[in-house]
N, C-alpha and C positions, 0 to 999 in steps of 0.2 A: 503493499499499499503506499503510495506517495503522497505526502501533504505539502502543499503549497502554500508559502507567506509570500502574497503579492500584495505589496505596499509601496507606491510612490513617494510615501512619508514614511521612511522606516521605523520600526520599532527601535527603542534604546538596545543597544548591546546587551543589558542585563536581560531585558526581556526575550530577546532571542535565543539567548542562552537557556532561558528558563523553557521556552517552546521547545527547542530542540531535546531538552531533557526529557520533557515529558513524550516527545514524538518519539524519539530513538529509542527511550527506554521502553516503549510498548511493542518495539520491534519494526517501526516504520522508518520510511527513508522522509528526511525533510529537504526540500528545495527551497530556495529564497529568491525573487524577484524583488529587488529593492531599487528604487529611485529611477523607475524605468520612466521613459518619456514620451513612447508611441503606445498606441493601443495593439498595434500588430505583435508587441513584444510580450504582451500579455496573452494574446491568441496564442502565441507559440509554446508559452510556458505551461497553458493548461490544460494540453492536448492529453497528456499521460498523467494528469493529477486526479486523484481519488478524493482528495479534498482540499479546500481553500481556506486560508484565514486572511481577511481584508480588514481595511480599516474604513478610510472613506473612498475607497477605490470602488469603481462602476463596474458590477457583474450584471451586464445586459444579455437579452436573447441572444446574442451573436456569441458571446464569449462562453455562455452555456452551451451553445450549440457546437462551439469547437471542442468543449472539454465531454469526450465521448465515455470517459471512465468517471466521472465526476458523480460523487455521491452526497456530498455535504459542503454548504458554504457557511462558515461563521462570521460574522460581522463582530470584530472586536470592540465593542462598543453597545449602546443602547438602541440607536436609530439603525433602522436598516432599510431605508427609502432608497438607497444607491444599490439596491439587489432588484431583479425584476421576478418577484416573487410567482407571478403567471408561468413565467417562462421556465422557472425552477420546478415548478409542481407539474407542469406538463411533462417535463424530462425525467419526473421522479427524483428530484434533487431535494433533499433537507435544507433549510435555511434557518439558521439561529443568531441570535444576538448574545450579549453576555450582560445582562441587565445587572445593576448595582456595582459595577467594577469601577464605574468613572463618576459614581454619583456625588462623592463628597467631593470631588475635583469640583466638578459642576456649580455644586452649592456654594462653595468658597468663593467661585469667580462672582456668582450671582451677588452677595453679600459686598465683593469689593465694587461691583458696578454701583450696587445702591448708594454706597457710602461717596464714591466718586460723584455720583448725580447729586444727593442731597448737599453736599459740599461744594457744589456749583462748579464742578470740575476742577477744584484747587485754583480755582482762579484769583484769590486774594479776598474775595467778599465773603460775607458772612452768609454761610449755609444753616441747614437745620440738623437735627439728630434724628437716629431712627428709634432711640426709647421713646414708648409710648404712641408710634405711630401703628396704624392697623396696616397688618399685610395680608394681601390675599394670595393664595397658591393655587393656581389654575392647573389642575391635574395633581392628585395627591400618590404620585408614583413613589419611586426610590429616590429620586432628585429633589421632589416636593419634600419629602420626609426629613432629608438630611438639611435642606433650605428651614424647615420649622425648628428643627433640633438646634441650629446655629442662630438663629434669630430669637430664640426664646432666650439666650445670652446677653442680647442687647436690649432685652425689656420690651419687645414688639407684643402688639396683641395680634394672635394670628388666627385668621381663617382659613378656609379651604373649601374649594368645590370642586367634584370628581363623580362622574355619572357612574362610574363604575366600582366605586369604593364605598363601603357601607359607613353610616353616619357614625356607629359604634367604635369603628376602628380608628376614624378620626378624632373622636372624643378620647379615647384611650392615650392619645399623644397629646392631650390637653390644647387640642387646637379644635377651634368652632366651625362645626360644619355648617355650609349653606344651601339650600334647597336649588339653587340655579345660578349658572355664570352671572346672571344679571344681577341678582343679589350682592353677589362676591363684589362685581365692579362698583355698586351703588354704595357699598359698605366700606371699602377701603383706600387708604392713601397711596398703598402701593400695591401693585400686582405682579408677581412674578410667574410668568408663562412656562408650563412644561408639556403642553398638548403636544402630540405627534401630528405628522403631516397626513392628514387621512382626505378622502372625498368630503367628509362631514366637516372637518376642520378649516381646511385651506379657505385664505380669506374670510375666516370665522372672526377674526380681531377687527372689525370694522367701524365706520363712524357711528353707528347706531350704538353698539357695545361701550365704545370709549366716551360716547357722551354721557352714560350713566355715571362716570367717575365724578367724585367730587374737586373743587378746586385745588390747583396745586398738586395734582396726583402724578405719579411716576410709573411708568410701564417698564418692566426689565423682561427681556426675551433672550431666553438661553435655549430655547426649543427649536424651531424651525422659522425659517423666513417665510416660508408659504403660507404658513397660518396669520400673517398679517395681510390686510388688504393696504398694501402701500399707498395707492392712491388716494384711499380714503385716509388713511393715517396722515398723510401729507395735508391734505385738506383739514382735517382736525386740528393738526398743531398750527396752521395759519389762522384758523379761527380760536384758537385756546391758547394764549401767551404764556399761561402757568405751567404747561403739561409739559414734562420731560420723556424722552423716549431714549433708553440704552439698551445695547445688545452686542453679542458676541457672535451675531450673522448679520454681515454686512448687507444692508438695503440694496436693491437693484438700483433705485436712486439716489444711491449713496452722495454722491457730489451735490447733487440737488438739495439735499436732506442738509447736509454738511453747510452749505452757503447758507441757505434759507435759516436755520437754525443752529447756529454755532455754539450758543449757550445752554441747548436744550436737547441736543441729539449727539449721542455718541456711538460708535461701532469700532470693535476692535479691527486691526487689519485683515485678520481670518479668524476661523471659529477655534475658539479657545477653551471652551468648559472642559474638555478632556485632556487639556496640554499640561500635564504634571508627569514627573518621574512615575509616581506610584500608580496613577490611574494606568499609564501605559505599560508598565509591568504587569500589573493586576488583569486588565483587560486581555492581553496577548497570552498569559499562562492559562487564563480561563478557557480562552478559546479553544487551546492546545487539549486541554483536559477534556472539554465537551466532544471534540472530534473524537478522541481514543474511545470516550466511554460510547459513543455514537457506534464508531466501528466496529468494537469488541462486542458491546452489550445491547446495541440498538436504544441506547437512552435518548430520547426525543423530548427531555423535560423543556427546552427552550426553543423548540419550534417554533416559527412564526408564520410559515405558510402551511397549506392544508395538505 
């Protein structure tokens, strides 16, 4: 069995060493494709791969068709919209993610973005504090729970909305559940987005929803760019001079946003949520362990396609 690590942005060496130990320790072969620059390099590399570990690399129908022996793809991270799930299912390929491995890293970045925003991007003027602010966590998964955990230390009042999470589970973390996204936005000073990009959620953060926010609100997006209706966000920011938006997913209209709202909009140069040494290592090794368990024992615990 051959396990391919295909990463145009490579894992740290310690992560690769950990992946190698898991894969070769199970009696499988490990192949590395790092810092590749053309899709053809990926297409060539997958031809004889039984399993693939990726990060933000695109595994589309063409890649899956080229990988005749492929049995499993694992995205080292929580998101998996860079994998064509329908093509994978049609080809009998299992797709997994590694939920929870990057959660603390993303949560810490969320808090950093919050502080940066409420302190006016450290421009020398007086900002505000997080203590006493009402924080709304939109989707209470692994990252949302870690944001709540850290935010408690800042003395924030924490609310959450998640259509798939029971109120009692939210209450168990001393977080206040809300009955709808609308209620969350009406209630909270700061919203932290953690919803995935699905047919239902794409462009769901729109002018209508944002208009429910109280004066001086802040939106933090560490989830996906696609969930934001960027045209309506721009219109909303034009009409509400007190609103701020910070993100680690650069907007499609980034230059326009930056020029129009230099003191109310900020984006990191690239997606930074999982960019820590610890998250890099954890997700890579978890991916390797899941592949070994799947190939040897058929364990599909973290399967995301049908």
